[in-house]
All heavy atoms as a GROMACS GRO file, in nm:
protein
  531
    1MET      N    1  -1.944   3.392  -2.165
    1MET     CA    2  -1.990   3.466  -2.052
    1MET      C    3  -1.891   3.577  -2.024
    1MET      O    4  -1.770   3.558  -2.033
    1MET     CB    5  -2.002   3.374  -1.930
    1MET     CG    6  -2.052   3.444  -1.809
    1MET     SD    7  -2.078   3.333  -1.670
    1MET     CE    8  -1.915   3.330  -1.602
    2GLN      N    9  -1.942   3.693  -1.988
    2GLN     CA   10  -1.859   3.806  -1.951
    2GLN      C   11  -1.908   3.860  -1.818
    2GLN      O   12  -2.024   3.843  -1.781
    2GLN     CB   13  -1.867   3.915  -2.056
    2GLN     CG   14  -1.811   3.874  -2.190
    2GLN     CD   15  -1.821   3.987  -2.290
    2GLN    OE1   16  -1.887   4.087  -2.267
    2GLN    NE2   17  -1.754   3.970  -2.402
    3TRP      N   18  -1.817   3.925  -1.746
    3TRP     CA   19  -1.850   3.985  -1.616
    3TRP      C   20  -1.851   4.136  -1.629
    3TRP      O   21  -1.758   4.195  -1.684
    3TRP     CB   22  -1.748   3.945  -1.510
    3TRP     CG   23  -1.756   3.801  -1.474
    3TRP    CD1   24  -1.688   3.698  -1.533
    3TRP    CD2   25  -1.836   3.742  -1.373
    3TRP    NE1   26  -1.723   3.579  -1.474
    3TRP    CE2   27  -1.813   3.604  -1.375
    3TRP    CE3   28  -1.926   3.794  -1.280
    3TRP    CZ2   29  -1.876   3.516  -1.288
    3TRP    CZ3   30  -1.989   3.706  -1.194
    3TRP    CH2   31  -1.964   3.570  -1.198
    4SER      N   32  -1.956   4.201  -1.579
    4SER     CA   33  -1.960   4.347  -1.578
    4SER      C   34  -1.881   4.399  -1.459
    4SER      O   35  -1.838   4.323  -1.373
    4SER     CB   36  -2.106   4.395  -1.569
    4SER     OG   37  -2.157   4.366  -1.440
    5ARG      N   38  -1.862   4.528  -1.452
    5ARG     CA   39  -1.791   4.588  -1.338
    5ARG      C   40  -1.866   4.567  -1.207
    5ARG      O   41  -1.808   4.571  -1.101
    5ARG     CB   42  -1.770   4.737  -1.361
    5ARG     CG   43  -1.670   4.764  -1.469
    5ARG     CD   44  -1.643   4.910  -1.484
    5ARG     NE   45  -1.546   4.927  -1.590
    5ARG     CZ   46  -1.473   5.033  -1.605
    5ARG    NH1   47  -1.487   5.134  -1.522
    5ARG    NH2   48  -1.389   5.041  -1.704
    6GLU      N   49  -1.997   4.545  -1.216
    6GLU     CA   50  -2.078   4.519  -1.097
    6GLU      C   51  -2.080   4.370  -1.062
    6GLU      O   52  -2.158   4.327  -0.979
    6GLU     CB   53  -2.222   4.568  -1.118
    6GLU     CG   54  -2.235   4.718  -1.138
    6GLU     CD   55  -2.198   4.762  -1.280
    6GLU    OE1   56  -2.217   4.685  -1.375
    6GLU    OE2   57  -2.149   4.873  -1.294
    7ALA      N   58  -1.994   4.292  -1.126
    7ALA     CA   59  -1.983   4.147  -1.102
    7ALA      C   60  -2.110   4.072  -1.140
    7ALA      O   61  -2.147   3.974  -1.076
    7ALA     CB   62  -1.942   4.117  -0.959
    8VAL      N   63  -2.176   4.117  -1.246
    8VAL     CA   64  -2.296   4.050  -1.296
    8VAL      C   65  -2.258   3.979  -1.426
    8VAL      O   66  -2.206   4.042  -1.518
    8VAL     CB   67  -2.409   4.152  -1.322
    8VAL    CG1   68  -2.530   4.084  -1.383
    8VAL    CG2   69  -2.445   4.225  -1.194
    9PRO      N   70  -2.284   3.848  -1.435
    9PRO     CA   71  -2.247   3.778  -1.557
    9PRO      C   72  -2.344   3.806  -1.671
    9PRO      O   73  -2.464   3.826  -1.650
    9PRO     CB   74  -2.254   3.630  -1.516
    9PRO     CG   75  -2.352   3.627  -1.404
    9PRO     CD   76  -2.338   3.758  -1.334
   10THR      N   77  -2.292   3.811  -1.793
   10THR     CA   78  -2.372   3.827  -1.914
   10THR      C   79  -2.348   3.702  -1.999
   10THR      O   80  -2.234   3.669  -2.030
   10THR     CB   81  -2.328   3.952  -1.993
   10THR    OG1   82  -2.339   4.066  -1.908
   10THR    CG2   83  -2.414   3.971  -2.115
   11PHE      N   84  -2.456   3.634  -2.034
   11PHE     CA   85  -2.445   3.508  -2.109
   11PHE      C   86  -2.480   3.530  -2.255
   11PHE      O   87  -2.569   3.606  -2.288
   11PHE     CB   88  -2.537   3.403  -2.049
   11PHE     CG   89  -2.504   3.368  -1.907
   11PHE    CD1   90  -2.563   3.436  -1.803
   11PHE    CD2   91  -2.412   3.270  -1.879
   11PHE    CE1   92  -2.531   3.405  -1.672
   11PHE    CE2   93  -2.379   3.238  -1.748
   11PHE     CZ   94  -2.439   3.306  -1.645
   12GLY      N   95  -2.410   3.461  -2.343
   12GLY     CA   96  -2.438   3.464  -2.485
   12GLY      C   97  -2.489   3.328  -2.529
   12GLY      O   98  -2.519   3.242  -2.446
   13PRO      N   99  -2.495   3.307  -2.659
   13PRO     CA  100  -2.541   3.176  -2.708
   13PRO      C  101  -2.440   3.068  -2.673
   13PRO      O  102  -2.320   3.094  -2.664
   13PRO     CB  103  -2.552   3.196  -2.859
   13PRO     CG  104  -2.462   3.311  -2.888
   13PRO     CD  105  -2.462   3.398  -2.766
   14PRO      N  106  -2.485   2.944  -2.653
   14PRO     CA  107  -2.392   2.835  -2.622
   14PRO      C  108  -2.297   2.808  -2.738
   14PRO      O  109  -2.336   2.819  -2.854
   14PRO     CB  110  -2.482   2.714  -2.597
   14PRO     CG  111  -2.621   2.760  -2.611
   14PRO     CD  112  -2.622   2.901  -2.657
   15VAL      N  113  -2.175   2.776  -2.705
   15VAL     CA  114  -2.074   2.742  -2.805
   15VAL      C  115  -1.995   2.621  -2.756
   15VAL      O  116  -1.985   2.596  -2.636
   15VAL     CB  117  -1.977   2.858  -2.833
   15VAL    CG1  118  -2.048   2.976  -2.894
   15VAL    CG2  119  -1.905   2.900  -2.708
   16THR      N  120  -1.941   2.546  -2.850
   16THR     CA  121  -1.853   2.434  -2.816
   16THR      C  122  -1.715   2.490  -2.790
   16THR      O  123  -1.662   2.568  -2.869
   16THR     CB  124  -1.849   2.332  -2.930
   16THR    OG1  125  -1.980   2.285  -2.954
   16THR    CG2  126  -1.757   2.216  -2.897
   17MET      N  127  -1.656   2.452  -2.677
   17MET     CA  128  -1.524   2.501  -2.642
   17MET      C  129  -1.422   2.389  -2.656
   17MET      O  130  -1.448   2.275  -2.620
   17MET     CB  131  -1.523   2.552  -2.498
   17MET     CG  132  -1.612   2.671  -2.477
   17MET     SD  133  -1.608   2.730  -2.308
   17MET     CE  134  -1.438   2.783  -2.295
   18SER      N  135  -1.306   2.423  -2.706
   18SER     CA  136  -1.196   2.327  -2.717
   18SER      C  137  -1.110   2.344  -2.592
   18SER      O  138  -1.040   2.443  -2.576
   18SER     CB  139  -1.114   2.356  -2.842
   18SER     OG  140  -1.001   2.271  -2.844
   19VAL      N  141  -1.120   2.247  -2.502
   19VAL     CA  142  -1.046   2.253  -2.376
   19VAL      C  143  -0.944   2.141  -2.374
   19VAL      O  144  -0.979   2.025  -2.391
   19VAL     CB  145  -1.142   2.238  -2.256
   19VAL    CG1  146  -1.066   2.240  -2.125
   19VAL    CG2  147  -1.248   2.347  -2.259
   20PRO      N  148  -0.816   2.176  -2.355
   20PRO     CA  149  -0.715   2.070  -2.349
   20PRO      C  150  -0.735   1.985  -2.226
   20PRO      O  151  -0.790   2.031  -2.125
   20PRO     CB  152  -0.583   2.147  -2.342
   20PRO     CG  153  -0.620   2.280  -2.288
   20PRO     CD  154  -0.760   2.308  -2.334
   21PRO      N  155  -0.694   1.859  -2.229
   21PRO     CA  156  -0.709   1.774  -2.111
   21PRO      C  157  -0.628   1.828  -1.994
   21PRO      O  158  -0.520   1.883  -2.014
   21PRO     CB  159  -0.657   1.638  -2.156
   21PRO     CG  160  -0.574   1.665  -2.276
   21PRO     CD  161  -0.626   1.791  -2.339
   22ILE      N  162  -0.683   1.815  -1.876
   22ILE     CA  163  -0.614   1.860  -1.755
   22ILE      C  164  -0.560   1.737  -1.684
   22ILE      O  165  -0.634   1.647  -1.649
   22ILE     CB  166  -0.710   1.936  -1.662
   22ILE    CG1  167  -0.764   2.060  -1.734
   22ILE    CG2  168  -0.642   1.974  -1.533
   22ILE    CD1  169  -0.867   2.134  -1.657
   23GLU      N  170  -0.431   1.734  -1.668
   23GLU     CA  171  -0.366   1.622  -1.603
   23GLU      C  172  -0.358   1.646  -1.454
   23GLU      O  173  -0.394   1.751  -1.404
   23GLU     CB  174  -0.226   1.602  -1.661
   23GLU     CG  175  -0.225   1.577  -1.811
   23GLU     CD  176  -0.292   1.448  -1.852
   23GLU    OE1  177  -0.297   1.353  -1.771
   23GLU    OE2  178  -0.341   1.440  -1.965
   24ARG      N  179  -0.308   1.549  -1.381
   24ARG     CA  180  -0.288   1.565  -1.237
   24ARG      C  181  -0.186   1.675  -1.212
   24ARG      O  182  -0.090   1.689  -1.286
   24ARG     CB  183  -0.238   1.436  -1.177
   24ARG     CG  184  -0.340   1.325  -1.183
   24ARG     CD  185  -0.282   1.200  -1.129
   24ARG     NE  186  -0.249   1.218  -0.988
   24ARG     CZ  187  -0.280   1.134  -0.893
   24ARG    NH1  188  -0.343   1.024  -0.922
   24ARG    NH2  189  -0.247   1.157  -0.769
   25GLY      N  190  -0.208   1.751  -1.107
   25GLY     CA  191  -0.114   1.855  -1.071
   25GLY      C  192  -0.111   1.969  -1.171
   25GLY      O  193  -0.007   2.014  -1.212
   26HIS      N  194  -0.229   2.016  -1.211
   26HIS     CA  195  -0.238   2.121  -1.311
   26HIS      C  196  -0.231   2.260  -1.249
   26HIS      O  197  -0.304   2.350  -1.286
   26HIS     CB  198  -0.365   2.104  -1.394
   26HIS     CG  199  -0.492   2.115  -1.313
   26HIS    ND1  200  -0.541   2.009  -1.243
   26HIS    CD2  201  -0.576   2.218  -1.292
   26HIS    CE1  202  -0.653   2.047  -1.181
   26HIS    NE2  203  -0.675   2.172  -1.210
   27TRP      N  204  -0.141   2.281  -1.157
   27TRP     CA  205  -0.127   2.411  -1.090
   27TRP      C  206  -0.102   2.519  -1.194
   27TRP      O  207  -0.029   2.501  -1.288
   27TRP     CB  208  -0.012   2.407  -0.991
   27TRP     CG  209  -0.037   2.310  -0.880
   27TRP    CD1  210   0.019   2.187  -0.867
   27TRP    CD2  211  -0.126   2.327  -0.771
   27TRP    NE1  212  -0.030   2.125  -0.756
   27TRP    CE2  213  -0.119   2.209  -0.694
   27TRP    CE3  214  -0.211   2.428  -0.730
   27TRP    CZ2  215  -0.194   2.191  -0.579
   27TRP    CZ3  216  -0.285   2.410  -0.615
   27TRP    CH2  217  -0.276   2.293  -0.541
   28GLY      N  218  -0.166   2.632  -1.174
   28GLY     CA  219  -0.149   2.744  -1.265
   28GLY      C  220  -0.250   2.745  -1.378
   28GLY      O  221  -0.258   2.841  -1.452
   29THR      N  222  -0.330   2.639  -1.394
   29THR     CA  223  -0.432   2.636  -1.497
   29THR      C  224  -0.554   2.713  -1.446
   29THR      O  225  -0.603   2.684  -1.338
   29THR     CB  226  -0.472   2.491  -1.529
   29THR    OG1  227  -0.355   2.421  -1.568
   29THR    CG2  228  -0.572   2.485  -1.641
   30PRO      N  229  -0.604   2.811  -1.521
   30PRO     CA  230  -0.713   2.895  -1.471
   30PRO      C  231  -0.853   2.833  -1.486
   30PRO      O  232  -0.951   2.903  -1.477
   30PRO     CB  233  -0.700   3.020  -1.556
   30PRO     CG  234  -0.645   2.972  -1.684
   30PRO     CD  235  -0.552   2.858  -1.647
   31TYR      N  236  -0.862   2.704  -1.512
   31TYR     CA  237  -0.993   2.642  -1.528
   31TYR      C  238  -0.985   2.495  -1.486
   31TYR      O  239  -0.878   2.439  -1.471
   31TYR     CB  240  -1.043   2.652  -1.673
   31TYR     CG  241  -0.952   2.583  -1.770
   31TYR    CD1  242  -0.967   2.447  -1.799
   31TYR    CD2  243  -0.849   2.653  -1.833
   31TYR    CE1  244  -0.883   2.383  -1.886
   31TYR    CE2  245  -0.764   2.588  -1.922
   31TYR     CZ  246  -0.782   2.455  -1.947
   31TYR     OH  247  -0.698   2.391  -2.034
   32ASP      N  248  -1.102   2.436  -1.468
   32ASP     CA  249  -1.111   2.293  -1.441
   32ASP      C  250  -1.243   2.244  -1.498
   32ASP      O  251  -1.333   2.323  -1.526
   32ASP     CB  252  -1.103   2.264  -1.292
   32ASP     CG  253  -1.054   2.124  -1.262
   32ASP    OD1  254  -1.047   2.041  -1.355
   32ASP    OD2  255  -1.024   2.096  -1.145
   33VAL      N  256  -1.256   2.115  -1.516
   33VAL     CA  257  -1.376   2.056  -1.575
   33VAL      C  258  -1.441   1.966  -1.471
   33VAL      O  259  -1.372   1.893  -1.400
   33VAL     CB  260  -1.341   1.974  -1.702
   33VAL    CG1  261  -1.465   1.912  -1.763
   33VAL    CG2  262  -1.268   2.062  -1.802
   34SER      N  263  -1.574   1.971  -1.461
   34SER     CA  264  -1.645   1.887  -1.365
   34SER      C  265  -1.622   1.740  -1.400
   34SER      O  266  -1.594   1.706  -1.515
   34SER     CB  267  -1.795   1.920  -1.364
   34SER     OG  268  -1.852   1.890  -1.489
   35PRO      N  269  -1.635   1.649  -1.301
   35PRO     CA  270  -1.610   1.507  -1.327
   35PRO      C  271  -1.695   1.449  -1.440
   35PRO      O  272  -1.649   1.362  -1.513
   35PRO     CB  273  -1.643   1.440  -1.193
   35PRO     CG  274  -1.620   1.546  -1.092
   35PRO     CD  275  -1.661   1.675  -1.159
   36ASP      N  276  -1.818   1.498  -1.457
   36ASP     CA  277  -1.902   1.443  -1.564
   36ASP      C  278  -1.883   1.516  -1.698
   36ASP      O  279  -1.945   1.482  -1.798
   36ASP     CB  280  -2.049   1.444  -1.524
   36ASP     CG  281  -2.105   1.584  -1.505
   36ASP    OD1  282  -2.031   1.683  -1.523
   36ASP    OD2  283  -2.224   1.594  -1.472
   37GLY      N  284  -1.798   1.618  -1.699
   37GLY     CA  285  -1.768   1.690  -1.823
   37GLY      C  286  -1.874   1.788  -1.866
   37GLY      O  287  -1.864   1.845  -1.974
   38SER      N  288  -1.975   1.812  -1.783
   38SER     CA  289  -2.084   1.900  -1.825
   38SER      C  290  -2.057   2.048  -1.794
   38SER      O  291  -2.128   2.134  -1.844
   38SER     CB  292  -2.214   1.857  -1.759
   38SER     OG  293  -2.207   1.878  -1.618
   39ARG      N  294  -1.957   2.077  -1.711
   39ARG     CA  295  -1.929   2.215  -1.672
   39ARG      C  296  -1.780   2.242  -1.677
   39ARG      O  297  -1.698   2.155  -1.650
   39ARG     CB  298  -1.978   2.244  -1.531
   39ARG     CG  299  -2.127   2.235  -1.516
   39ARG     CD  300  -2.165   2.252  -1.370
   39ARG     NE  301  -2.304   2.225  -1.351
   39ARG     CZ  302  -2.396   2.318  -1.328
   39ARG    NH1  303  -2.360   2.443  -1.316
   39ARG    NH2  304  -2.521   2.286  -1.312
   40ILE      N  305  -1.747   2.366  -1.711
   40ILE     CA  306  -1.610   2.413  -1.705
   40ILE      C  307  -1.607   2.525  -1.602
   40ILE      O  308  -1.687   2.618  -1.607
   40ILE     CB  309  -1.562   2.465  -1.842
   40ILE    CG1  310  -1.570   2.353  -1.945
   40ILE    CG2  311  -1.420   2.520  -1.832
   40ILE    CD1  312  -1.539   2.397  -2.085
   41TYR      N  313  -1.517   2.514  -1.508
   41TYR     CA  314  -1.504   2.614  -1.402
   41TYR      C  315  -1.383   2.701  -1.432
   41TYR      O  316  -1.272   2.651  -1.450
   41TYR     CB  317  -1.486   2.546  -1.267
   41TYR     CG  318  -1.602   2.457  -1.231
   41TYR    CD1  319  -1.593   2.320  -1.247
   41TYR    CD2  320  -1.719   2.510  -1.182
   41TYR    CE1  321  -1.700   2.238  -1.215
   41TYR    CE2  322  -1.827   2.430  -1.150
   41TYR     CZ  323  -1.816   2.293  -1.166
   41TYR     OH  324  -1.920   2.212  -1.135
   42PHE      N  325  -1.404   2.832  -1.439
   42PHE     CA  326  -1.297   2.926  -1.464
   42PHE      C  327  -1.272   3.009  -1.340
   42PHE      O  328  -1.365   3.045  -1.268
   42PHE     CB  329  -1.335   3.022  -1.578
   42PHE     CG  330  -1.338   2.956  -1.713
   42PHE    CD1  331  -1.454   2.902  -1.761
   42PHE    CD2  332  -1.224   2.949  -1.789
   42PHE    CE1  333  -1.457   2.842  -1.886
   42PHE    CE2  334  -1.225   2.888  -1.913
   42PHE     CZ  335  -1.342   2.835  -1.962
   43MET      N  336  -1.146   3.042  -1.318
   43MET     CA  337  -1.113   3.132  -1.210
   43MET      C  338  -1.128   3.274  -1.262
   43MET      O  339  -1.104   3.301  -1.380
   43MET     CB  340  -0.969   3.110  -1.163
   43MET     CG  341  -0.951   2.974  -1.100
   43MET     SD  342  -0.780   2.947  -1.050
   43MET     CE  343  -0.762   3.068  -0.921
   44ARG      N  344  -1.169   3.365  -1.177
   44ARG     CA  345  -1.172   3.505  -1.216
   44ARG      C  346  -1.095   3.585  -1.112
   44ARG      O  347  -1.080   3.544  -0.998
   44ARG     CB  348  -1.314   3.557  -1.232
   44ARG     CG  349  -1.395   3.565  -1.104
   44ARG     CD  350  -1.535   3.622  -1.137
   44ARG     NE  351  -1.616   3.625  -1.020
   44ARG     CZ  352  -1.626   3.730  -0.938
   44ARG    NH1  353  -1.558   3.840  -0.965
   44ARG    NH2  354  -1.701   3.726  -0.832
   45ARG      N  355  -1.048   3.698  -1.153
   45ARG     CA  356  -0.965   3.781  -1.066
   45ARG      C  357  -1.044   3.827  -0.945
   45ARG      O  358  -1.160   3.865  -0.955
   45ARG     CB  359  -0.914   3.901  -1.144
   45ARG     CG  360  -0.820   3.985  -1.066
   45ARG     CD  361  -0.776   4.103  -1.150
   45ARG     NE  362  -0.693   4.187  -1.069
   45ARG     CZ  363  -0.572   4.226  -1.102
   45ARG    NH1  364  -0.523   4.188  -1.218
   45ARG    NH2  365  -0.502   4.302  -1.024
   46ASN      N  366  -0.981   3.824  -0.830
   46ASN     CA  367  -1.042   3.870  -0.706
   46ASN      C  368  -0.960   3.988  -0.657
   46ASN      O  369  -0.844   3.974  -0.620
   46ASN     CB  370  -1.041   3.757  -0.602
   46ASN     CG  371  -1.108   3.797  -0.474
   46ASN    OD1  372  -1.144   3.912  -0.454
   46ASN    ND2  373  -1.126   3.702  -0.385
   47ASP      N  374  -1.022   4.106  -0.658
   47ASP     CA  375  -0.952   4.227  -0.614
   47ASP      C  376  -0.978   4.261  -0.468
   47ASP      O  377  -0.948   4.371  -0.424
   47ASP     CB  378  -0.994   4.345  -0.703
   47ASP     CG  379  -0.942   4.330  -0.845
   47ASP    OD1  380  -0.830   4.277  -0.862
   47ASP    OD2  381  -1.012   4.372  -0.938
   48ASP      N  382  -1.035   4.165  -0.393
   48ASP     CA  383  -1.055   4.189  -0.250
   48ASP      C  384  -0.920   4.209  -0.182
   48ASP      O  385  -0.821   4.148  -0.220
   48ASP     CB  386  -1.127   4.071  -0.183
   48ASP     CG  387  -1.270   4.055  -0.231
   48ASP    OD1  388  -1.323   4.151  -0.290
   48ASP    OD2  389  -1.327   3.948  -0.211
   49PRO      N  390  -0.916   4.290  -0.076
   49PRO     CA  391  -0.788   4.306  -0.004
   49PRO      C  392  -0.748   4.175   0.064
   49PRO      O  393  -0.834   4.094   0.102
   49PRO     CB  394  -0.817   4.415   0.099
   49PRO     CG  395  -0.965   4.420   0.111
   49PRO     CD  396  -1.022   4.372  -0.019
   50LEU      N  397  -0.619   4.155   0.079
   50LEU     CA  398  -0.570   4.035   0.146
   50LEU      C  399  -0.609   4.038   0.293
   50LEU      O  400  -0.618   4.146   0.353
   50LEU     CB  401  -0.418   4.027   0.133
   50LEU     CG  402  -0.366   4.007  -0.010
   50LEU    CD1  403  -0.214   4.014  -0.010
   50LEU    CD2  404  -0.413   3.875  -0.066
   51PRO      N  405  -0.632   3.922   0.355
   51PRO     CA  406  -0.667   3.922   0.498
   51PRO      C  407  -0.552   3.974   0.581
   51PRO      O  408  -0.434   3.956   0.548
   51PRO     CB  409  -0.694   3.773   0.527
   51PRO     CG  410  -0.637   3.698   0.414
   51PRO     CD  411  -0.627   3.790   0.298
   52ARG      N  412  -0.585   4.037   0.693
   52ARG     CA  413  -0.483   4.093   0.782
   52ARG      C  414  -0.436   3.992   0.886
   52ARG      O  415  -0.334   4.010   0.949
   52ARG     CB  416  -0.536   4.217   0.853
   52ARG     CG  417  -0.562   4.332   0.759
   52ARG     CD  418  -0.610   4.452   0.838
   52ARG     NE  419  -0.590   4.576   0.770
   52ARG     CZ  420  -0.478   4.647   0.768
   52ARG    NH1  421  -0.372   4.601   0.828
   52ARG    NH2  422  -0.471   4.760   0.704
   53GLU      N  423  -0.516   3.887   0.908
   53GLU     CA  424  -0.478   3.786   1.007
   53GLU      C  425  -0.519   3.648   0.960
   53GLU      O  426  -0.603   3.634   0.871
   53GLU     CB  427  -0.538   3.817   1.143
   53GLU     CG  428  -0.690   3.812   1.146
   53GLU     CD  429  -0.745   3.849   1.283
   53GLU    OE1  430  -0.703   3.949   1.340
   53GLU    OE2  431  -0.833   3.774   1.330
   54LEU      N  432  -0.460   3.548   1.022
   54LEU     CA  433  -0.488   3.409   0.991
   54LEU      C  434  -0.515   3.337   1.122
   54LEU      O  435  -0.436   3.347   1.215
   54LEU     CB  436  -0.368   3.346   0.919
   54LEU     CG  437  -0.375   3.196   0.895
   54LEU    CD1  438  -0.481   3.165   0.790
   54LEU    CD2  439  -0.240   3.144   0.849
   55ASN      N  440  -0.628   3.269   1.131
   55ASN     CA  441  -0.662   3.192   1.251
   55ASN      C  442  -0.630   3.045   1.225
   55ASN      O  443  -0.678   2.986   1.130
   55ASN     CB  444  -0.810   3.207   1.286
   55ASN     CG  445  -0.844   3.350   1.322
   55ASN    OD1  446  -0.774   3.412   1.400
   55ASN    ND2  447  -0.950   3.402   1.264
   56LEU      N  448  -0.551   2.987   1.312
   56LEU     CA  449  -0.510   2.848   1.299
   56LEU      C  450  -0.568   2.770   1.416
   56LEU      O  451  -0.550   2.808   1.532
   56LEU     CB  452  -0.357   2.839   1.301
   56LEU     CG  453  -0.298   2.700   1.293
   56LEU    CD1  454  -0.333   2.634   1.161
   56LEU    CD2  455  -0.146   2.707   1.310
   57VAL      N  456  -0.642   2.663   1.386
   57VAL     CA  457  -0.701   2.579   1.490
   57VAL      C  458  -0.620   2.450   1.499
   57VAL      O  459  -0.617   2.372   1.404
   57VAL     CB  460  -0.849   2.548   1.460
   57VAL    CG1  461  -0.907   2.458   1.568
   57VAL    CG2  462  -0.929   2.677   1.447
   58ILE      N  463  -0.554   2.432   1.611
   58ILE     CA  464  -0.474   2.312   1.634
   58ILE      C  465  -0.560   2.212   1.710
   58ILE      O  466  -0.630   2.247   1.804
   58ILE     CB  467  -0.346   2.346   1.713
   58ILE    CG1  468  -0.261   2.442   1.630
   58ILE    CG2  469  -0.268   2.220   1.747
   58ILE    CD1  470  -0.140   2.494   1.701
   59GLY      N  471  -0.557   2.086   1.669
   59GLY     CA  472  -0.637   1.983   1.734
   59GLY      C  473  -0.784   1.991   1.699
   59GLY      O  474  -0.870   1.956   1.780
   60TRP      N  475  -0.816   2.034   1.576
   60TRP     CA  476  -0.955   2.053   1.537
   60TRP      C  477  -1.034   1.923   1.535
   60TRP      O  478  -1.156   1.924   1.556
   60TRP     CB  479  -0.964   2.123   1.402
   60TRP     CG  480  -0.900   2.049   1.288
   60TRP    CD1  481  -0.772   2.060   1.247
   60TRP    CD2  482  -0.962   1.950   1.205
   60TRP    NE1  483  -0.749   1.975   1.140
   60TRP    CE2  484  -0.864   1.907   1.113
   60TRP    CE3  485  -1.090   1.896   1.198
   60TRP    CZ2  486  -0.890   1.811   1.016
   60TRP    CZ3  487  -1.115   1.800   1.102
   60TRP    CH2  488  -1.017   1.759   1.011
   61ARG      N  489  -0.968   1.812   1.513
   61ARG     CA  490  -1.041   1.684   1.512
   61ARG      C  491  -1.099   1.654   1.650
   61ARG      O  492  -1.208   1.597   1.660
   61ARG     CB  493  -0.949   1.570   1.469
   61ARG     CG  494  -0.917   1.576   1.322
   61ARG     CD  495  -0.839   1.455   1.278
   61ARG     NE  496  -0.811   1.465   1.135
   61ARG     CZ  497  -0.727   1.388   1.072
   61ARG    NH1  498  -0.662   1.294   1.137
   61ARG    NH2  499  -0.707   1.403   0.944
   62ASP      N  500  -1.031   1.690   1.757
   62ASP     CA  501  -1.083   1.668   1.892
   62ASP      C  502  -1.211   1.750   1.915
   62ASP      O  503  -1.294   1.711   1.996
   62ASP     CB  504  -0.977   1.707   1.996
   62ASP     CG  505  -0.858   1.613   1.993
   62ASP    OD1  506  -0.875   1.496   1.949
   62ASP    OD2  507  -0.749   1.656   2.032
   63LEU      N  508  -1.225   1.862   1.846
   63LEU     CA  509  -1.344   1.945   1.861
   63LEU      C  510  -1.468   1.880   1.800
   63LEU      O  511  -1.580   1.916   1.831
   63LEU     CB  512  -1.323   2.082   1.798
   63LEU     CG  513  -1.210   2.166   1.859
   63LEU    CD1  514  -1.188   2.292   1.776
   63LEU    CD2  515  -1.243   2.201   2.003
   64LEU      N  516  -1.448   1.782   1.711
   64LEU     CA  517  -1.560   1.715   1.645
   64LEU      C  518  -1.625   1.608   1.735
   64LEU      O  519  -1.736   1.566   1.709
   64LEU     CB  520  -1.514   1.650   1.515
   64LEU     CG  521  -1.459   1.746   1.409
   64LEU    CD1  522  -1.411   1.667   1.288
   64LEU    CD2  523  -1.564   1.848   1.368
   65ASN      N  524  -1.555   1.562   1.835
   65ASN     CA  525  -1.608   1.456   1.923
   65ASN      C  526  -1.702   1.511   2.026
   65ASN      O  527  -1.698   1.616   2.073
   65ASN     CB  528  -1.493   1.382   1.993
   65ASN     CG  529  -1.408   1.309   1.889
   65ASN    OD1  530  -1.459   1.266   1.787
   65ASN    ND2  531  -1.280   1.297   1.916
   0.00000   0.00000   0.00000
């Protein structure tokens, strides 16, 4: 699969991929495999600007009651 500049995926014929096992704490790995092994999830670059603010909700569990 490839991504165009318009963020539209282009799919080719299916192929078997050799994916190394992912252990616990695989920080920095750009992919992950679904629990049933049927899908591989890849990260792609996000060029969106960073957020200018961060909203923190303290005591959010009390809001659920």
